[in-house]
SERO-4910 file (N, C-alpha, C, O; in steps of 0.05 Angstrom, whole numbers):
BEGIN
 pado doro    nc1    nc2    nc3   cac1   cac2   cac3    cc1    cc2    cc3    oc1    oc2    oc3
  Unk    A   1110  -1267   -435   1117  -1294   -429   1100  -1305   -406   1095  -1290   -386
  Unk    A   1091  -1329   -408   1073  -1341   -388   1089  -1349   -364   1111  -1361   -366
  Unk    A   1078  -1344   -341   1090  -1352   -316   1089  -1383   -313   1068  -1395   -318
  Unk    A   1110  -1395   -305   1111  -1424   -301   1102  -1430   -272   1115  -1421   -253
  Unk    A   1081  -1446   -269   1072  -1454   -243   1091  -1474   -231   1102  -1491   -245
  Unk    A   1095  -1472   -204   1111  -1493   -191   1099  -1520   -195   1074  -1523   -195
  Unk    A   1115  -1540   -198   1106  -1567   -203   1088  -1577   -180   1068  -1591   -185
  Unk    A   1094  -1569   -155   1077  -1579   -133   1049  -1567   -135   1030  -1580   -127
  Unk    A   1046  -1542   -145   1019  -1531   -149   1004  -1547   -170    980  -1552   -167
  Unk    A   1018  -1553   -191   1005  -1569   -213    996  -1596   -202    974  -1605   -207
  Unk    A   1014  -1610   -187   1007  -1636   -176    984  -1635   -156    967  -1653   -156
  Unk    A    983  -1614   -140    961  -1611   -121    934  -1609   -135    915  -1623   -128
  Unk    A    933  -1591   -155    908  -1587   -170    901  -1613   -185    878  -1621   -185
  Unk    A    920  -1624   -199    916  -1648   -215    905  -1671   -198    888  -1686   -206
  Unk    A    916  -1674   -174    908  -1697   -157    879  -1693   -147    867  -1713   -139
  Unk    A    869  -1669   -147    842  -1664   -137    822  -1660   -160    798  -1654   -155
  Unk    A    831  -1663   -185    813  -1659   -208    804  -1686   -219    819  -1706   -218
  Unk    A    780  -1687   -231    770  -1712   -242    785  -1721   -267    783  -1744   -275
  Unk    A    799  -1703   -280    813  -1709   -305    835  -1689   -310    836  -1668   -297
  Unk    A    853  -1697   -328    874  -1678   -336    863  -1653   -349    873  -1631   -344
  Unk    A    842  -1656   -364    830  -1633   -377    818  -1614   -356    821  -1589   -359
  Unk    A    805  -1625   -336    794  -1608   -314    817  -1594   -299    814  -1571   -291
  Unk    A    839  -1609   -294    862  -1597   -280    873  -1574   -296    879  -1553   -286
  Unk    A    877  -1579   -322    888  -1558   -339    870  -1533   -339    880  -1511   -337
  Unk    A    844  -1537   -340    826  -1514   -340    828  -1499   -313    829  -1475   -313
  Unk    A    829  -1514   -291    832  -1502   -264    858  -1486   -262    859  -1466   -248
  Unk    A    879  -1496   -275    905  -1482   -274    907  -1460   -295    927  -1445   -295
  Unk    A    887  -1457   -312    887  -1435   -332    906  -1441   -355    918  -1423   -366
  Unk    A    908  -1467   -362    925  -1474   -384    910  -1495   -401    890  -1506   -393
  Unk    A    921  -1500   -425    909  -1520   -442    918  -1547   -433    938  -1550   -419
  Unk    A    903  -1567   -441    911  -1595   -435    938  -1601   -448    955  -1615   -436
  Unk    A    942  -1591   -471    968  -1595   -485    991  -1583   -470   1012  -1595   -468
  Unk    A    987  -1559   -459   1008  -1546   -443   1014  -1562   -417   1037  -1566   -410
  Unk    A    992  -1572   -405    996  -1588   -381   1011  -1614   -387   1030  -1621   -373
  Unk    A   1004  -1627   -409   1018  -1651   -417   1048  -1645   -423   1065  -1660   -415
  Unk    A   1053  -1623   -437   1080  -1615   -443   1096  -1610   -417   1119  -1620   -414
  Unk    A   1084  -1596   -399   1097  -1590   -373   1104  -1616   -358   1126  -1619   -348
  Unk    A   1085  -1634   -357   1089  -1660   -344   1111  -1676   -357   1128  -1687   -343
  Unk    A   1111  -1677   -383   1131  -1694   -397   1158  -1681   -398   1178  -1694   -406
  Unk    A   1160  -1655   -391   1186  -1642   -392   1201  -1642   -366   1224  -1633   -365
  Unk    A   1189  -1652   -345   1203  -1653   -319   1217  -1679   -315   1209  -1700   -326
  Unk    A   1238  -1678   -299   1253  -1702   -293   1241  -1716   -268   1225  -1704   -253
  Unk    A   1248  -1741   -264   1239  -1755   -241   1249  -1742   -215   1235  -1742   -195
  Unk    A   1272  -1730   -216   1283  -1715   -193   1265  -1692   -186   1259  -1687   -162
  Unk    A   1256  -1677   -206   1238  -1654   -201   1211  -1664   -189   1200  -1651   -171
  Unk    A   1201  -1686   -199   1176  -1697   -188   1180  -1705   -159   1163  -1699   -142
  Unk    A   1202  -1719   -153   1207  -1727   -126   1210  -1703   -107   1201  -1704    -84
  Unk    A   1224  -1682   -116   1227  -1658   -100   1200  -1645    -95   1195  -1636    -73
  Unk    A   1183  -1644   -115   1157  -1631   -112   1140  -1647    -93   1126  -1636    -76
  Unk    A   1141  -1674    -95   1125  -1691    -76   1136  -1687    -48   1120  -1686    -29
  Unk    A   1162  -1685    -45   1174  -1680    -18   1164  -1654     -6   1159  -1652     18
  Unk    A   1163  -1633    -23   1153  -1607    -14   1124  -1608     -6   1115  -1596     14
  Unk    A   1108  -1623    -21   1079  -1627    -14   1077  -1641     13   1061  -1634     30
  Unk    A   1092  -1663     16   1092  -1679     41   1100  -1661     65   1088  -1663     86
  Unk    A   1121  -1645     61   1130  -1628     83   1109  -1607     90   1105  -1601    113
  Unk    A   1095  -1597     70   1073  -1578     75   1051  -1591     91   1040  -1579    110
  Unk    A   1043  -1615     83   1022  -1629     98   1031  -1635    127   1015  -1633    145
  Unk    A   1056  -1643    130   1067  -1648    157   1066  -1623    174   1058  -1625    198
  Unk    A   1073  -1601    162   1072  -1575    177   1044  -1569    185   1039  -1560    207
  Unk    A   1025  -1573    167    997  -1568    173    987  -1586    195    972  -1577    213
  Unk    A    994  -1611    194    986  -1630    215    998  -1623    242    985  -1624    263
  Unk    A   1023  -1616    242   1037  -1608    267   1024  -1583    279   1021  -1581    303
  Unk    A   1017  -1564    262   1004  -1540    271    976  -1544    282    966  -1529    298
  Unk    A    963  -1565    272    935  -1571    280    934  -1585    307    913  -1586    320
  Unk    A    957  -1596    316    957  -1611    342    957  -1593    365    958  -1603    388
***
């Protein structure tokens, strides 16, 4: 069984990739699998993942000060 990547990891890679196909390749999955993963999450899951990403960035910024 394939390991499911955390949504925040997917969003981080996708946001830094030139396309969904490039993001899927970087994540080691097919574009179809990436699309399926994206369309299977709820808005609550997306908001939670974005909140975790924001908290991570805040922690990094606080540590850099």
